[in-house]
N, CA, C, O and the ligand as a Tripos MOL2 file, in Angstrom:
@<TRIPOS>MOLECULE
protein
  237   235    60     0     0
PROTEIN
NO_CHARGES

@<TRIPOS>ATOM
      1 N          28.4650  -18.5990   -6.7520 N.3       1 MET1
      2 CA         27.4150  -19.6230   -6.6110 C.3       1 MET1
      3 C          26.0540  -18.9300   -6.5540 C.2       1 MET1
      4 O          25.8510  -18.0290   -5.7400 O.2       1 MET1
      5 N          25.1400  -19.3380   -7.3990 N.am      2 PRO2
      6 CA         23.8230  -18.6860   -7.3900 C.3       2 PRO2
      7 C          23.0980  -18.9160   -6.0680 C.2       2 PRO2
      8 O          23.0880  -20.0220   -5.5280 O.2       2 PRO2
      9 N          22.5040  -17.8640   -5.5730 N.am      3 ASP3
     10 CA         21.7940  -17.9380   -4.3060 C.3       3 ASP3
     11 C          20.3050  -18.0890   -4.5950 C.2       3 ASP3
     12 O          19.6140  -17.1170   -4.8990 O.2       3 ASP3
     13 N          19.8310  -19.3090   -4.4980 N.am      4 ASP4
     14 CA         18.4660  -19.6050   -4.9040 C.3       4 ASP4
     15 C          17.4500  -18.8730   -4.0290 C.2       4 ASP4
     16 O          16.4820  -18.3120   -4.5420 O.2       4 ASP4
     17 N          17.6610  -18.8740   -2.7290 N.am      5 LEU5
     18 CA         16.7060  -18.2330   -1.8320 C.3       5 LEU5
     19 C          16.6280  -16.7350   -2.1180 C.2       5 LEU5
     20 O          15.5460  -16.1500   -2.1580 O.2       5 LEU5
     21 N          17.7990  -16.1290   -2.3180 N.am      6 TYR6
     22 CA         17.8310  -14.7030   -2.6150 C.3       6 TYR6
     23 C          17.1260  -14.4030   -3.9350 C.2       6 TYR6
     24 O          16.3800  -13.4300   -4.0450 O.2       6 TYR6
     25 N          17.3720  -15.2550   -4.9390 N.am      7 GLN7
     26 CA         16.7230  -15.0600   -6.2390 C.3       7 GLN7
     27 C          15.2070  -15.1460   -6.1110 C.2       7 GLN7
     28 O          14.4750  -14.3440   -6.6910 O.2       7 GLN7
     29 N          14.7460  -16.1340   -5.3410 N.am      8 ARG8
     30 CA         13.2900  -16.2970   -5.1840 C.3       8 ARG8
     31 C          12.6970  -15.1380   -4.3990 C.2       8 ARG8
     32 O          11.5940  -14.6790   -4.6930 O.2       8 ARG8
     33 N          13.4300  -14.6710   -3.4040 N.am      9 TYR9
     34 CA         12.9940  -13.5260   -2.6030 C.3       9 TYR9
     35 C          12.8760  -12.2840   -3.4910 C.2       9 TYR9
     36 O          11.8820  -11.5610   -3.4140 O.2       9 TYR9
     37 N          13.8790  -12.0360   -4.3310 N.am     10 GLN10
     38 CA         13.8250  -10.8970   -5.2370 C.3      10 GLN10
     39 C          12.7110  -11.0480   -6.2710 C.2      10 GLN10
     40 O          12.0270  -10.0770   -6.5970 O.2      10 GLN10
     41 N          12.5330  -12.2490   -6.7800 N.am     11 ALA11
     42 CA         11.4920  -12.4830   -7.7780 C.3      11 ALA11
     43 C          10.1140  -12.2510   -7.1760 C.2      11 ALA11
     44 O           9.2390  -11.6730   -7.8200 O.2      11 ALA11
     45 N           9.9200  -12.7040   -5.9320 N.am     12 ALA12
     46 CA          8.6340  -12.5070   -5.2590 C.3      12 ALA12
     47 C           8.3920  -11.0200   -5.0360 C.2      12 ALA12
     48 O           7.2680  -10.5340   -5.1680 O.2      12 ALA12
     49 N           9.4550  -10.3070   -4.6980 N.am     13 HIS13
     50 CA          9.3300   -8.8590   -4.5120 C.3      13 HIS13
     51 C           8.9140   -8.1880   -5.8160 C.2      13 HIS13
     52 O           8.0060   -7.3580   -5.8330 O.2      13 HIS13
     53 N           9.5820   -8.5510   -6.9040 N.am     14 ARG14
     54 CA          9.2490   -7.9580   -8.2040 C.3      14 ARG14
     55 C           7.8210   -8.2910   -8.6100 C.2      14 ARG14
     56 O           7.0990   -7.4350   -9.1210 O.2      14 ARG14
     57 N           7.4120   -9.5430   -8.3810 N.am     15 THR15
     58 CA          6.0670   -9.9630   -8.7570 C.3      15 THR15
     59 C           5.0270   -9.1640   -7.9830 C.2      15 THR15
     60 O           4.0260   -8.7220   -8.5460 O.2      15 THR15
     61 N           5.2710   -8.9840   -6.6960 N.am     16 HIS16
     62 CA          4.3410   -8.2390   -5.8720 C.3      16 HIS16
     63 C           4.2900   -6.7740   -6.3010 C.2      16 HIS16
     64 O           3.2080   -6.1960   -6.4100 O.2      16 HIS16
     65 N           5.4460   -6.1760   -6.5410 N.am     17 GLN17
     66 CA          5.4870   -4.7770   -6.9750 C.3      17 GLN17
     67 C           4.7660   -4.6080   -8.3140 C.2      17 GLN17
     68 O           4.0240   -3.6450   -8.5080 O.2      17 GLN17
     69 N           4.9850   -5.5370   -9.2210 N.am     18 ALA18
     70 CA          4.3460   -5.4630  -10.5350 C.3      18 ALA18
     71 C           2.8330   -5.5750  -10.3850 C.2      18 ALA18
     72 O           2.0800   -4.9050  -11.0910 O.2      18 ALA18
     73 N           2.3990   -6.4170   -9.4700 N.am     19 HIS19
     74 CA          0.9630   -6.5550   -9.2320 C.3      19 HIS19
     75 C           0.3770   -5.2410   -8.7260 C.2      19 HIS19
     76 O          -0.6550   -4.7870   -9.2220 O.2      19 HIS19
     77 N           1.0300   -4.6340   -7.7450 N.am     20 ILE20
     78 CA          0.5150   -3.3890   -7.1680 C.3      20 ILE20
     79 C           0.4180   -2.2970   -8.2290 C.2      20 ILE20
     80 O          -0.5210   -1.5010   -8.2310 O.2      20 ILE20
     81 N           1.3990   -2.2690   -9.1310 N.am     21 ARG21
     82 CA          1.3890   -1.2300  -10.1590 C.3      21 ARG21
     83 C           0.2030   -1.3800  -11.0980 C.2      21 ARG21
     84 O          -0.3370   -0.3850  -11.5820 O.2      21 ARG21
     85 N          -0.2010   -2.6110  -11.3560 N.am     22 THR22
     86 CA         -1.2340   -2.8300  -12.3660 C.3      22 THR22
     87 C          -2.5990   -3.0920  -11.7620 C.2      22 THR22
     88 O          -3.6090   -3.0220  -12.4610 O.2      22 THR22
     89 N          -2.6440   -3.3960  -10.4610 N.am     23 CYS23
     90 CA         -3.9120   -3.7730   -9.8350 C.3      23 CYS23
     91 C          -4.7050   -2.5280   -9.4610 C.2      23 CYS23
     92 O          -4.1520   -1.5740   -8.9150 O.2      23 CYS23
     93 N          -5.9870   -2.5390   -9.7530 N.am     24 THR24
     94 CA         -6.8300   -1.3940   -9.4110 C.3      24 THR24
     95 C          -7.4140   -1.5330   -8.0150 C.2      24 THR24
     96 O          -7.9760   -0.5770   -7.4810 O.2      24 THR24
     97 N          -7.2870   -2.7190   -7.4170 N.am     25 ARG25
     98 CA         -7.9090   -2.9410   -6.0980 C.3      25 ARG25
     99 C          -6.9250   -2.7610   -4.9570 C.2      25 ARG25
    100 O          -7.3380   -2.5210   -3.8220 O.2      25 ARG25
    101 N          -5.6240   -2.8730   -5.2340 N.am     26 CYS26
    102 CA         -4.6330   -2.7090   -4.1760 C.3      26 CYS26
    103 C          -4.3430   -1.2300   -3.9590 C.2      26 CYS26
    104 O          -4.1710   -0.4740   -4.9150 O.2      26 CYS26
    105 N          -4.2890   -0.8230   -2.6890 N.am     27 THR27
    106 CA         -3.8950    0.5360   -2.3320 C.3      27 THR27
    107 C          -2.7470    0.4500   -1.3320 C.2      27 THR27
    108 O          -2.2510   -0.6380   -1.0390 O.2      27 THR27
    109 N          -2.3280    1.5990   -0.8120 N.am     28 ASP28
    110 CA         -1.2530    1.6130    0.1840 C.3      28 ASP28
    111 C          -1.6700    0.8950    1.4600 C.2      28 ASP28
    112 O          -0.8250    0.3540    2.1740 O.2      28 ASP28
    113 N          -2.9450    0.8870    1.7470 N.am     29 THR29
    114 CA         -3.4120    0.3600    3.0320 C.3      29 THR29
    115 C          -4.2130   -0.9280    2.8940 C.2      29 THR29
    116 O          -4.4790   -1.5860    3.8990 O.2      29 THR29
    117 N          -4.6040   -1.3060    1.6870 N.am     30 ALA30
    118 CA         -5.4200   -2.5090    1.5140 C.3      30 ALA30
    119 C          -4.8870   -3.3360    0.3520 C.2      30 ALA30
    120 O          -4.3250   -2.7990   -0.6020 O.2      30 ALA30
    121 N          -5.0740   -4.6590    0.4470 N.am     31 ARG31
    122 CA         -4.6380   -5.5350   -0.6360 C.3      31 ARG31
    123 C          -5.8080   -6.3970   -1.0890 C.2      31 ARG31
    124 O          -6.6270   -6.8270   -0.2770 O.2      31 ARG31
    125 N          -5.8760   -6.6400   -2.3660 N.am     32 CYS32
    126 CA         -6.8670   -7.5730   -2.8850 C.3      32 CYS32
    127 C          -6.3780   -8.9940   -2.5540 C.2      32 CYS32
    128 O          -5.2260   -9.1660   -2.1570 O.2      32 CYS32
    129 N          -7.2320  -10.0020   -2.7110 N.am     33 PRO33
    130 CA         -6.8030  -11.3770   -2.3740 C.3      33 PRO33
    131 C          -5.5310  -11.8110   -3.0990 C.2      33 PRO33
    132 O          -4.6590  -12.4360   -2.4960 O.2      33 PRO33
    133 N          -5.4210  -11.4900   -4.3670 N.am     34 ASP34
    134 CA         -4.2030  -11.8270   -5.1160 C.3      34 ASP34
    135 C          -3.0000  -11.0780   -4.5590 C.2      34 ASP34
    136 O          -1.9250  -11.6500   -4.3850 O.2      34 ASP34
    137 N          -3.1920   -9.8080   -4.2850 N.am     35 GLY35
    138 CA         -2.1030   -9.0000   -3.7420 C.3      35 GLY35
    139 C          -1.6690   -9.5170   -2.3890 C.2      35 GLY35
    140 O          -0.4770   -9.5410   -2.0820 O.2      35 GLY35
    141 N          -2.6280   -9.9300   -1.5760 N.am     36 GLN36
    142 CA         -2.3230  -10.4690   -0.2560 C.3      36 GLN36
    143 C          -1.5150  -11.7610   -0.3720 C.2      36 GLN36
    144 O          -0.5520  -11.9750    0.3640 O.2      36 GLN36
    145 N          -1.9190  -12.6060   -1.2990 N.am     37 ARG37
    146 CA         -1.2140  -13.8740   -1.5060 C.3      37 ARG37
    147 C           0.2280  -13.6100   -1.9480 C.2      37 ARG37
    148 O           1.1630  -14.2350   -1.4460 O.2      37 ARG37
    149 N           0.3970  -12.6810   -2.8890 N.am     38 LEU38
    150 CA          1.7420  -12.3600   -3.3690 C.3      38 LEU38
    151 C           2.5780  -11.7250   -2.2630 C.2      38 LEU38
    152 O           3.7750  -11.9870   -2.1400 O.2      38 LEU38
    153 N           1.9220  -10.8810   -1.4570 N.am     39 PHE39
    154 CA          2.6590  -10.2480   -0.3720 C.3      39 PHE39
    155 C           3.1150  -11.2800    0.6560 C.2      39 PHE39
    156 O           4.2400  -11.2160    1.1510 O.2      39 PHE39
    157 N           2.2340  -12.2320    0.9730 N.am     40 GLU40
    158 CA          2.6000  -13.2560    1.9640 C.3      40 GLU40
    159 C           3.7270  -14.1410    1.4480 C.2      40 GLU40
    160 O           4.6190  -14.5240    2.2050 O.2      40 GLU40
    161 N           3.6850  -14.4640    0.1660 N.am     41 ALA41
    162 CA          4.7570  -15.2660   -0.4190 C.3      41 ALA41
    163 C           6.0770  -14.5030   -0.3230 C.2      41 ALA41
    164 O           7.1120  -15.0770    0.0130 O.2      41 ALA41
    165 N           6.0290  -13.2090   -0.6200 N.am     42 PHE42
    166 CA          7.2230  -12.3660   -0.5270 C.3      42 PHE42
    167 C           7.6960  -12.2770    0.9240 C.2      42 PHE42
    168 O           8.8870  -12.4200    1.2020 O.2      42 PHE42
    169 N           6.7540  -12.0400    1.8520 N.am     43 ALA43
    170 CA          7.1300  -11.8690    3.2620 C.3      43 ALA43
    171 C           7.7720  -13.1410    3.8110 C.2      43 ALA43
    172 O           8.7280  -13.0720    4.5840 O.2      43 ALA43
    173 N           7.2500  -14.2970    3.4150 N.am     44 ARG44
    174 CA          7.8190  -15.5750    3.8800 C.3      44 ARG44
    175 C           9.2580  -15.7310    3.4040 C.2      44 ARG44
    176 O          10.1430  -16.1040    4.1730 O.2      44 ARG44
    177 N           9.4780  -15.4370    2.1140 N.am     45 LEU45
    178 CA         10.8320  -15.5680    1.5640 C.3      45 LEU45
    179 C          11.7670  -14.5380    2.1900 C.2      45 LEU45
    180 O          12.9380  -14.8260    2.4390 O.2      45 LEU45
    181 N          11.2470  -13.3370    2.4440 N.am     46 GLN46
    182 CA         12.0780  -12.3130    3.0680 C.3      46 GLN46
    183 C          12.4860  -12.7520    4.4780 C.2      46 GLN46
    184 O          13.6440  -12.6160    4.8720 O.2      46 GLN46
    185 N          11.5170  -13.2800    5.2270 N.am     47 ASP47
    186 CA         11.8190  -13.7710    6.5800 C.3      47 ASP47
    187 C          12.8880  -14.8540    6.5320 C.2      47 ASP47
    188 O          13.8490  -14.8330    7.3010 O.2      47 ASP47
    189 N          12.7040  -15.8040    5.6090 N.am     48 ALA48
    190 CA         13.6550  -16.9130    5.4960 C.3      48 ALA48
    191 C          15.0340  -16.3940    5.1150 C.2      48 ALA48
    192 O          16.0490  -16.8480    5.6430 O.2      48 ALA48
    193 N          15.0590  -15.4430    4.1980 N.am     49 PHE49
    194 CA         16.3390  -14.9000    3.7480 C.3      49 PHE49
    195 C          17.0440  -14.1490    4.8680 C.2      49 PHE49
    196 O          18.2380  -14.3420    5.0980 O.2      49 PHE49
    197 N          16.3000  -13.2900    5.5670 N.am     50 LEU50
    198 CA         16.9080  -12.5050    6.6390 C.3      50 LEU50
    199 C          17.3320  -13.4020    7.8030 C.2      50 LEU50
    200 O          18.3710  -13.1750    8.4220 O.2      50 LEU50
    201 N          16.5220  -14.4200    8.0950 N.am     51 ALA51
    202 CA         16.8810  -15.3510    9.1800 C.3      51 ALA51
    203 C          18.1660  -16.0810    8.8350 C.2      51 ALA51
    204 O          19.0170  -16.2890    9.7000 O.2      51 ALA51
    205 N          18.3140  -16.4740    7.5700 N.am     52 ARG52
    206 CA         19.5280  -17.1800    7.1730 C.3      52 ARG52
    207 C          20.7360  -16.2460    7.2380 C.2      52 ARG52
    208 O          21.8270  -16.6600    7.6290 O.2      52 ARG52
    209 N          20.5360  -14.9840    6.8530 N.am     53 GLN53
    210 CA         21.6440  -14.0320    6.9570 C.3      53 GLN53
    211 C          22.1020  -13.8740    8.3990 C.2      53 GLN53
    212 O          23.3000  -13.8070    8.6740 O.2      53 GLN53
    213 N          21.1390  -13.8160    9.3240 N.am     54 ARG54
    214 CA         21.5040  -13.6960   10.7390 C.3      54 ARG54
    215 C          22.2930  -14.9230   11.1860 C.2      54 ARG54
    216 O          23.2890  -14.8090   11.9010 O.2      54 ARG54
    217 N          21.8330  -16.1000   10.7530 N.am     55 ASP55
    218 CA         22.5260  -17.3380   11.1070 C.3      55 ASP55
    219 C          23.9610  -17.3160   10.6100 C.2      55 ASP55
    220 O          24.8820  -17.7180   11.3220 O.2      55 ASP55
    221 N          24.1460  -16.8390    9.3720 N.am     56 GLN56
    222 CA         25.4860  -16.8610    8.7900 C.3      56 GLN56
    223 C          26.4070  -15.8910    9.5150 C.2      56 GLN56
    224 O          27.5970  -16.1620    9.6770 O.2      56 GLN56
    225 N          25.8580  -14.7610    9.9500 N.am     57 ARG57
    226 CA         26.7060  -13.7980   10.6550 C.3      57 ARG57
    227 C          27.1450  -14.3330   12.0150 C.2      57 ARG57
    228 O          28.2250  -14.0090   12.5100 O.2      57 ARG57
    229 N          26.2720  -15.1680   12.6130 N.am     58 ARG58
    230 CA         26.5760  -15.6610   13.9590 C.3      58 ARG58
    231 C          27.7470  -16.6580   13.9510 C.2      58 ARG58
    232 O          28.4790  -16.7790   14.9330 O.2      58 ARG58
    233 N          27.9080  -17.3720   12.8170 N.am     59 ARG59
    234 CA         28.9460  -18.3950   12.7560 C.3      59 ARG59
    235 C          30.3520  -17.7940   12.7150 C.2      59 ARG59
    236 O          31.3370  -18.5310   12.6620 O.2      59 ARG59
    237 ZN         -4.2520   -6.4290   -6.1620 Zn       60 ZN60
@<TRIPOS>BOND
     1     1     2 1
     2     2     3 1
     3     3     4 2
     4     3     5 am
     5     5     6 1
     6     6     7 1
     7     7     8 2
     8     7     9 am
     9     9    10 1
    10    10    11 1
    11    11    12 2
    12    11    13 am
    13    13    14 1
    14    14    15 1
    15    15    16 2
    16    15    17 am
    17    17    18 1
    18    18    19 1
    19    19    20 2
    20    19    21 am
    21    21    22 1
    22    22    23 1
    23    23    24 2
    24    23    25 am
    25    25    26 1
    26    26    27 1
    27    27    28 2
    28    27    29 am
    29    29    30 1
    30    30    31 1
    31    31    32 2
    32    31    33 am
    33    33    34 1
    34    34    35 1
    35    35    36 2
    36    35    37 am
    37    37    38 1
    38    38    39 1
    39    39    40 2
    40    39    41 am
    41    41    42 1
    42    42    43 1
    43    43    44 2
    44    43    45 am
    45    45    46 1
    46    46    47 1
    47    47    48 2
    48    47    49 am
    49    49    50 1
    50    50    51 1
    51    51    52 2
    52    51    53 am
    53    53    54 1
    54    54    55 1
    55    55    56 2
    56    55    57 am
    57    57    58 1
    58    58    59 1
    59    59    60 2
    60    59    61 am
    61    61    62 1
    62    62    63 1
    63    63    64 2
    64    63    65 am
    65    65    66 1
    66    66    67 1
    67    67    68 2
    68    67    69 am
    69    69    70 1
    70    70    71 1
    71    71    72 2
    72    71    73 am
    73    73    74 1
    74    74    75 1
    75    75    76 2
    76    75    77 am
    77    77    78 1
    78    78    79 1
    79    79    80 2
    80    79    81 am
    81    81    82 1
    82    82    83 1
    83    83    84 2
    84    83    85 am
    85    85    86 1
    86    86    87 1
    87    87    88 2
    88    87    89 am
    89    89    90 1
    90    90    91 1
    91    91    92 2
    92    91    93 am
    93    93    94 1
    94    94    95 1
    95    95    96 2
    96    95    97 am
    97    97    98 1
    98    98    99 1
    99    99   100 2
   100    99   101 am
   101   101   102 1
   102   102   103 1
   103   103   104 2
   104   103   105 am
   105   105   106 1
   106   106   107 1
   107   107   108 2
   108   107   109 am
   109   109   110 1
   110   110   111 1
   111   111   112 2
   112   111   113 am
   113   113   114 1
   114   114   115 1
   115   115   116 2
   116   115   117 am
   117   117   118 1
   118   118   119 1
   119   119   120 2
   120   119   121 am
   121   121   122 1
   122   122   123 1
   123   123   124 2
   124   123   125 am
   125   125   126 1
   126   126   127 1
   127   127   128 2
   128   127   129 am
   129   129   130 1
   130   130   131 1
   131   131   132 2
   132   131   133 am
   133   133   134 1
   134   134   135 1
   135   135   136 2
   136   135   137 am
   137   137   138 1
   138   138   139 1
   139   139   140 2
   140   139   141 am
   141   141   142 1
   142   142   143 1
   143   143   144 2
   144   143   145 am
   145   145   146 1
   146   146   147 1
   147   147   148 2
   148   147   149 am
   149   149   150 1
   150   150   151 1
   151   151   152 2
   152   151   153 am
   153   153   154 1
   154   154   155 1
   155   155   156 2
   156   155   157 am
   157   157   158 1
   158   158   159 1
   159   159   160 2
   160   159   161 am
   161   161   162 1
   162   162   163 1
   163   163   164 2
   164   163   165 am
   165   165   166 1
   166   166   167 1
   167   167   168 2
   168   167   169 am
   169   169   170 1
   170   170   171 1
   171   171   172 2
   172   171   173 am
   173   173   174 1
   174   174   175 1
   175   175   176 2
   176   175   177 am
   177   177   178 1
   178   178   179 1
   179   179   180 2
   180   179   181 am
   181   181   182 1
   182   182   183 1
   183   183   184 2
   184   183   185 am
   185   185   186 1
   186   186   187 1
   187   187   188 2
   188   187   189 am
   189   189   190 1
   190   190   191 1
   191   191   192 2
   192   191   193 am
   193   193   194 1
   194   194   195 1
   195   195   196 2
   196   195   197 am
   197   197   198 1
   198   198   199 1
   199   199   200 2
   200   199   201 am
   201   201   202 1
   202   202   203 1
   203   203   204 2
   204   203   205 am
   205   205   206 1
   206   206   207 1
   207   207   208 2
   208   207   209 am
   209   209   210 1
   210   210   211 1
   211   211   212 2
   212   211   213 am
   213   213   214 1
   214   214   215 1
   215   215   216 2
   216   215   217 am
   217   217   218 1
   218   218   219 1
   219   219   220 2
   220   219   221 am
   221   221   222 1
   222   222   223 1
   223   223   224 2
   224   223   225 am
   225   225   226 1
   226   226   227 1
   227   227   228 2
   228   227   229 am
   229   229   230 1
   230   230   231 1
   231   231   232 2
   232   231   233 am
   233   233   234 1
   234   234   235 1
   235   235   236 2
@<TRIPOS>SUBSTRUCTURE
     1 MET1         2 RESIDUE 1 A MET
     2 PRO2         6 RESIDUE 1 A PRO
     3 ASP3        10 RESIDUE 1 A ASP
     4 ASP4        14 RESIDUE 1 A ASP
     5 LEU5        18 RESIDUE 1 A LEU
     6 TYR6        22 RESIDUE 1 A TYR
     7 GLN7        26 RESIDUE 1 A GLN
     8 ARG8        30 RESIDUE 1 A ARG
     9 TYR9        34 RESIDUE 1 A TYR
    10 GLN10       38 RESIDUE 1 A GLN
    11 ALA11       42 RESIDUE 1 A ALA
    12 ALA12       46 RESIDUE 1 A ALA
    13 HIS13       50 RESIDUE 1 A HIS
    14 ARG14       54 RESIDUE 1 A ARG
    15 THR15       58 RESIDUE 1 A THR
    16 HIS16       62 RESIDUE 1 A HIS
    17 GLN17       66 RESIDUE 1 A GLN
    18 ALA18       70 RESIDUE 1 A ALA
    19 HIS19       74 RESIDUE 1 A HIS
    20 ILE20       78 RESIDUE 1 A ILE
    21 ARG21       82 RESIDUE 1 A ARG
    22 THR22       86 RESIDUE 1 A THR
    23 CYS23       90 RESIDUE 1 A CYS
    24 THR24       94 RESIDUE 1 A THR
    25 ARG25       98 RESIDUE 1 A ARG
    26 CYS26      102 RESIDUE 1 A CYS
    27 THR27      106 RESIDUE 1 A THR
    28 ASP28      110 RESIDUE 1 A ASP
    29 THR29      114 RESIDUE 1 A THR
    30 ALA30      118 RESIDUE 1 A ALA
    31 ARG31      122 RESIDUE 1 A ARG
    32 CYS32      126 RESIDUE 1 A CYS
    33 PRO33      130 RESIDUE 1 A PRO
    34 ASP34      134 RESIDUE 1 A ASP
    35 GLY35      138 RESIDUE 1 A GLY
    36 GLN36      142 RESIDUE 1 A GLN
    37 ARG37      146 RESIDUE 1 A ARG
    38 LEU38      150 RESIDUE 1 A LEU
    39 PHE39      154 RESIDUE 1 A PHE
    40 GLU40      158 RESIDUE 1 A GLU
    41 ALA41      162 RESIDUE 1 A ALA
    42 PHE42      166 RESIDUE 1 A PHE
    43 ALA43      170 RESIDUE 1 A ALA
    44 ARG44      174 RESIDUE 1 A ARG
    45 LEU45      178 RESIDUE 1 A LEU
    46 GLN46      182 RESIDUE 1 A GLN
    47 ASP47      186 RESIDUE 1 A ASP
    48 ALA48      190 RESIDUE 1 A ALA
    49 PHE49      194 RESIDUE 1 A PHE
    50 LEU50      198 RESIDUE 1 A LEU
    51 ALA51      202 RESIDUE 1 A ALA
    52 ARG52      206 RESIDUE 1 A ARG
    53 GLN53      210 RESIDUE 1 A GLN
    54 ARG54      214 RESIDUE 1 A ARG
    55 ASP55      218 RESIDUE 1 A ASP
    56 GLN56      222 RESIDUE 1 A GLN
    57 ARG57      226 RESIDUE 1 A ARG
    58 ARG58      230 RESIDUE 1 A ARG
    59 ARG59      234 RESIDUE 1 A ARG
    60 ZN60       237 GROUP 0 **** ****
C-alpha cells in the first residue's frame, strides 16, 4: 500500500536538497526565504511522519 505521508516527506526532502544545491543564497547556517519555506514544509512532514511511526509502534 503506498504510503502517502512518507512519499510527501521524501519529496519535500528532495525538493529542499535540490534547492540548496542550486541556490546561491542558502548556506550551511543560513537559508533564503524560499529555502526556509521548503525547509519548514519538510520539517512539518518529517515531524508528522515520525510522530505517526511512534504511534504505530506503541500499538
Ligand atoms: Zn535558497
